[in-house]
N, C-alpha and C positions, 0 to 999 in steps of 0.2 A: 469565181474561181481564176486567181494568177494566171495567166495563159502563158505561157513564151511564144517568144518568136519560132518560125520556121526554120528549123536546126539550131534553134538556142532551148533548147529542152533538155531534160534530167536525163545525165551520161551524152551527149552527145557530143559530137568535137568542140564543140563552143568550150561546153565546160573542162575539159581536158587541155585545151589552153588558157583558160584561165585559172588554172590552179599553177598552169606553168608561169603565168605573165604571177601571180600570188605569191606564189616561190622566188620570183624572181625583186618584189616589190618586199617581204619582209627579207631579203639579205640587200637590200638596195637599203633599208633604214637603220637596219645594225648595225652599218660599218660602224660609225663613228666610237662607238662605245668600243672595238678596238685600240684604238690610238691611245687613248693612256696610255695602254702596255706596250706597246711596240716602240710608244714612239717618250715612254717614262722615261728616264736622262735629260733625254733634249728639251722635256717640258719644266719638273723638277729649277731645271738651269737658268731658268726663266721667274721664277720664286725664290731666290736664294738657293736653291739647291735643295729644296725640304722637297722630298719625294710623297709623303701626304699631299701634296695640294693636287697634283695628276693622282694620285688612288681614290682619293675624297671624287674626284670626278669621277668617276668611274663609281664610284657606288654610289655618287647621286642619283648617276643614270639611268640603273636599273635602278633604284626606286622609284623614279617615277617615270620608267616607261612601263613599273606592277600598276601602279595605283591609275596612270593612263590609261593602262590596259581597262579595267572597271567603266570610265566614263566612257572609251570608245568604240566599247560592246556594244552600250547605252544605245550612242549617242547614232550606231551605225542602226541599231533595230526601229528608234523614229524615225530614220532621214533613212538613205541607202549606202550600204558599204563601202559606193563611189564618195562620200562625203567627210568621211576619217586620213584617207590616206591623198582627196587632196590640199586638208588640212599640213599632213603629214609633209610634204610635198613643200605647201608655203615654207612651214612648220623648223625642218628641217636648211634648206635653202637659211635662213633669216637667221636659223641656230647657229649654221657653220661660221656665220660672218661674223655674232654677238659673242661666242666664248673665245676667238682666235684672238681678237681687236682690242680688249680689254685685259684686266688680270683678274683678280682671285674670283672674286664676285660674279663677273664679267663669262669665265668660263664654269664655276658651279651654277649658275642662275643656264645657261646658256645646253648647258648637258643635262637638267635638271627637267627645268621644260619643256624648252623646243626641240633639241631634236630626245626626250628621252616624252617628258607626257602628253606635247603636240607632237612629237613627230615618232617615233618611233613604235611606240603604243599606238600609233594606227594603224599598223603592221598589219600585223601578229593578230588579234585577233578579232578584227572582224573580218580579216579572208580566212581562216581558220571556223567561223563561224558561216562567212558563205557556203564557204565552199564544201559546207558539209551537206548545203540542201539543195545541190546539183546536183548530186551524185546517188543509185539508189544502188547499181550489181559493184561496185571497186569504190566506195566511198574507203575504205580505209586505205586504200593506194593513197589515192588522193590526198588523200587526212598525213602519207608520210610525206607526201610535194610540200607539200604546204612545212610540214617540219621538219626541213631540212635547211630553211629558208635561214634561219642563223649558223648551220655550221657550214653551211655553202658564204656567208659573207666573212665567219671565219677564218675560213680557207684562202681567202681571197683576199678580201682589201689589207689585211696585215701585209702579205705581198707586194699590194702598191702603195704604202705606208713606208716600208724598205729603203724601193726604189724617190719616193717621192721626198724624203724624211732631207737626207744629203744634200738635193740638190737646192729645197726652198726652207727648208725649215717645217718646225710643225704648225705656226699659224696660218704658212700654207697651203700648206698637207689637208687644217683642217674644213679653208673656205673651202679649197678646190674639190674635195668630198661634198661639202656642204650644199655646193654647190651642182655636182651635175647628178647628186642624187637623186637631190627634191626636183633638180631636173623631169629625171627622168620615173620619176615615183608622178609626179605631176602626168605623163605621157599615159602612164598604167589605168591608174587610175580616170581615164577615157572608155579604156575596154573593162571594165567595172562593170556588172549586171548584181542586181539580188537575186537570189534563187525564188526560181515561182515558187516551192512548196514554204516556201515561207510566208507565200502574201494569200490572202484572202482576197474576200470582196473587196472593193475600190486599191485594192494595193496594199488593205491595210494588215498587222502584221500580226500571224494565229497566236491566239492563248495558246498557255503547255494545259495542257492533260494527260495526268500520266499518275502512276498507282505504283507507287513508290514501296520501297521493300522498309524503309525508315519514313521518322518526321524531315523534313527539307532541307529545315535548317540544321540535324546531325548528318545528313548526303555530305550538304554544304561544308561546313567545320572538314569531319572527317576526310575529304579529301583536300581541303585547303594546306590543312593539318600535315595531314603525306606529304603533297606536294613540295613543304616552306623544309620539312628534314628529308627528305631522299633531293633537297636540290642544293641543300646544305654542308651535307656526305658528299655529292657529288663532287661537290668548287671543290674542298682542303684542301684532293690532291693534285687537278687541276689545273685551279689556279698557282697554286708553285710548282709545279713539275721539274720545272729551272731548276728555281731556288736548291730544290731537293735531292736533283738529281747531281747539281754544284758542290753541295755537302757532301756528296759520294763522292770524290774528285774529278768528276768527267767537266767536258766545255761543253757548253752553253746549249751548241748544236746540236746537240743530242739529247739536252730537254725538249731543245722543240721539236726535236722530230718524235719525243715521245708524244709533244699533242698534239703533232697532227697525225700520229696513229689511231690516237683520241678518236679523233673527230670522219678520219675516212674509216674505222672502223664504224661508227656512229649514224655517216651516213649510208651505209650495206643495210647494217641493223634495222635501222627505221621503217625499211622496208620489209624484213625477212617478221619480224615483228607486227606490222602491218597485216601480212598473208596471214599467220598463225593466229590474230585478233579474230577473221574471222572461220575461221573454221573452231576456236573454244570460246570466244568473247574478248572482251579485251579488260577483262578484271584479273584474268586468272594468268593474262600473259605478264599486266600490271605487279600482282607479284615473283612469277619469271625474272622478271628485269630487277626488284629489290633484291630476290635472292643475291641473281649473279653480281649486282655491285658489292652485298657485302663477303662475297668472295673474292672479287679484285682488292676492294677496301683491307682483308687479311690479310691478302699479299703482297702489300704497299708496307704494312709492317715488317716484314721479315728479308725484303729484298732487298741483298746488293747489288749483285753483277747490273750493266746496262742490261744483255737478253733479255734480264727477267722484268724491267721496268718495264721495257717492249713487248710481252708480253704482256704485263699486267694492261698493257695501256690498251690496246683492241680487247679487252678481260673488261675494259673499264668504258670503255666507246659502247658499249654494248647497247646497254641500255640510256646514256648520256642524253639519248632525243628520245628512245622511244617509249622509257617511261614517263618522260613531262609530253608525249606523245597522247600516251594511255588513258590523260585526264580527260580530252575534248573527246579523241573516241568511251571510256564509261561515262563522263557528263550529255554525251549523245546519246548512249544507249540507257541510259537510267531515264533521260529527261524529252525524250523521244522526238520528231523533227523538228516540231515547234519550242526547243529550248529557249532562253529568253541570253542573249547577247552576253551582258552581264555577269550572267555564270563562271561562263570559261573563264574573265576578265578577272572576278576577283579567282580562282583559282589561280591560275597565272600571277596572279601580285606578288601569292604567300610565296610564289616558287618565286618569281624575278627577289624578292627577300630572301631567300636559301642562298640565289646562289652570292647573293652580296654579303651576306653572315657569315658561308660558309671560305670567305676569300678572307673575309677581317678575320673569321675568328682561326685559322694558320695561321694566319701572323702574329696573331698575340697571343697565344698559346706556345709560338717558336720564340717568342720574344721573354717569356717566363721561361721559357725551360732550355731551351737553347736545342732545340730534340724537335725532330716532329713526328715522332713515335705516340706519344699526350695527346698531338692534336688527331692522325690517323685516327688512334681509338676511339678520340671522340666523334670521329668523322663514323665509325660502325656503331657508335652507339645513338647515333642519328637516324641511321638505317635501318636498323635493329626497330626501334618505334615506329617509323614507314613500315613495315611490313606487320607491324601488329595492326595498325590503321589498316590500314589494307585488309589483313586476315579482317578486323571485326568485318566492315561492307560485304566481303564475300561474305562470310559465315550467316547475316543477316540477305539474301539478295539469294543465297541456295535455303533459308527457311521461307521464308516467301516470291519465290521464283514472277515477275513481272509479266503480263499480260500486252500487247496489241500492239505493242511497240516493233518499229523495223529500223 
């Protein structure tokens, strides 16, 4: 049996420091995806004023991260969670240079492969799987800490970009991000150790031995489809919040404030929902988050007042991270402590695809109808499907309770 060094066992002070370092690494790895949002006009100006160019870079960055998460989760299982972080640090530093120095192809390749597939993907999934193995008593809170990494990135990096863009332009700003985030990720990787509970004799990863309420393939299908649907529904109002407020006659600053309220609410709610999941289980909490998101989407169909938008933004933020965090908690609950890392990578792939698809779908429907009403209605339809998929899994779990999982 693998034994951790003294002072570095399960639930130790090192485990909490590792969770903090891992969260910081996730925030570092996710920073590049926000530059096309903040610097869209500046980037488009370099490509014939085509806003589709930075928008496409944003989309392929998300897809690259999702696909890469499966590979990085598998790689962490075969080696160590330190290895994906080392790859991420080198790739992000190189990706910042490649994407900022060339034309359209270099931008897309830099975002899809270096910043996405080999970069950002090396932070979230391996960190989430590894940190779960370092905790027994407060596992849900540790997972919540990792889960807020993308929201921290969304809060910090756009502010950095706003300061740098007027001074040095988007290309040098992206280069600064790549070199600084890449270097810090390499330092963070040196602190990371594999969880002792995931390793057996000789340091080999333990095999999954579980009693599931449904066939494993069906569980993965349900959670993956649910992740796609919830994130598609989530992204439509979030990505188009500033434009939605502008259509109602409010300045862009009001829309930016609404986006910030979503992220602040998300960070706070993640810890609350993690605590609740310890009491009633992760799947009921996922169902609750889905219902809350339905409420916010119904509200966005009718709201016209800025104070109402602020209130709905706070409501929309409650499941913004917590429902995605729930997929990690549900996988750990279903498959036990020796869950294969690629499983979370697969579910996150579909979730990231949903975020990318939702952002695009909102714009596509608006262009076709010149209104966000139909876009929000489609978001509501995706969310109802998410609720149905989670309900199927919940019903199966209640009929066949699992045994022997911790």
